[in-house]
C-alpha positions as MATLAB code, in Angstrom:
seq = 'QVQLVESGGGLVQAGGSLRLSCAASGSILRINNMGWYRQAPRKQRELVATITSGGSTTYADSVKGRFTISRDNAMNTVRLQMNSLKPEDTGVYYCNALVVPYLGPTRDYWGQGTQVTVSS';
ca = [
     126.831  128.738   78.045;
     129.408  130.886   79.794;
     128.804  133.841   82.086;
     131.152  136.480   83.397;
     130.073  138.315   86.537;
     131.935  141.405   87.725;
     131.948  143.017   91.144;
     133.802  145.682   93.054;
     133.016  148.928   91.296;
     131.925  152.052   93.109;
     132.631  155.660   93.961;
     136.041  156.668   95.276;
     137.970  159.884   95.709;
     141.002  160.646   93.600;
     144.044  158.900   95.010;
     141.972  156.060   96.388;
     141.848  152.387   95.488;
     139.341  149.855   94.241;
     139.556  146.189   93.389;
     137.466  144.656   90.648;
     136.751  140.948   90.429;
     135.308  138.818   87.648;
     134.241  135.199   87.876;
     133.603  133.021   84.853;
     131.231  130.085   85.087;
     129.648  127.558   82.766;
     130.903  124.999   80.311;
     134.585  125.946   80.431;
     137.439  123.679   79.458;
     139.986  126.429   79.909;
     140.364  130.167   79.532;
     143.125  131.655   77.439;
     143.483  135.445   77.759;
     141.476  137.400   80.311;
     141.306  141.128   80.564;
     139.675  144.344   81.610;
     138.378  147.050   79.323;
     136.681  150.325   80.133;
     134.393  152.779   78.453;
     134.095  156.389   79.525;
     131.065  158.488   78.562;
     131.114  159.443   74.882;
     134.293  157.452   74.298;
     135.113  154.108   72.742;
     135.819  151.043   74.829;
     139.546  150.741   75.503;
     141.862  148.057   76.802;
     143.021  148.474   80.392;
     144.958  145.284   81.078;
     145.209  141.677   79.928;
     146.716  138.516   81.342;
     147.473  135.192   79.684;
     146.916  131.806   81.281;
     150.632  131.752   81.948;
     150.525  135.055   83.782;
     152.000  137.410   81.194;
     150.451  140.846   81.466;
     149.950  143.940   79.345;
     148.728  147.347   80.451;
     147.527  150.522   78.850;
     150.160  153.231   79.243;
     147.694  155.317   81.234;
     147.444  152.741   84.033;
     150.973  151.332   84.187;
     152.364  151.468   87.690;
     148.920  152.048   89.219;
     146.837  149.005   88.213;
     147.651  145.323   88.656;
     145.848  142.479   86.938;
     145.910  138.956   88.343;
     144.040  135.704   87.838;
     143.297  132.379   89.432;
     143.159  129.719   86.734;
     141.646  127.103   89.025;
     138.777  129.407   89.979;
     138.393  131.062   86.553;
     138.647  134.497   88.096;
     140.465  137.674   87.190;
     141.015  140.732   89.359;
     142.096  144.292   88.783;
     143.681  146.165   91.665;
     143.430  149.886   90.972;
     145.516  152.287   93.045;
     146.133  156.029   92.843;
     142.884  156.436   90.966;
     142.310  159.545   88.883;
     139.089  161.147   87.649;
     140.007  160.074   84.116;
     139.763  156.450   85.261;
     136.003  156.911   85.532;
     133.959  154.613   83.331;
     132.253  151.272   83.014;
     134.744  148.454   83.400;
     134.139  145.223   81.494;
     135.672  141.822   82.070;
     136.657  139.814   79.007;
     137.645  136.178   78.608;
     138.677  134.064   75.641;
     137.007  130.794   76.549;
     137.649  127.307   75.225;
     134.428  125.396   75.958;
     133.957  121.648   76.277;
     131.845  121.817   73.124;
     131.796  124.393   70.397;
     134.215  127.035   69.181;
     136.554  129.196   71.225;
     135.091  132.669   71.608;
     135.165  135.920   73.522;
     132.795  136.540   76.405;
     132.036  139.824   78.154;
     130.708  140.703   81.545;
     127.834  143.113   82.085;
     130.126  145.899   83.268;
     130.685  147.605   86.593;
     130.746  151.356   87.142;
     133.840  153.027   88.541;
     133.559  156.700   89.437;
     136.520  158.709   90.693;
     135.716  162.114   92.138;
     138.205  164.958   92.162;
];
């Protein structure tokens, strides 16, 4: 079994910064894509940023230039540095990983989510 555990959420004023971290553990041969998604109240979950095992990144237009995703393949971790935060960044942030296990099929795993609240 594979688990993703997030940390680093919290309450911050607009213009501030937060850094989210996610650690994957369990029966992991390797991890392909990793990413962060978020869900605001009464809205659908949306992609924030993704990163491949080779380090290629994609970002939602709304966070380009403010957020940076990075990963450590050896440690099976992914981070999201969030700067110049805005109230519209508020939501629950979820870590995602496409995991290739030692046994069984490749599949997506999700963390439990961490709350980010940006006050105006």
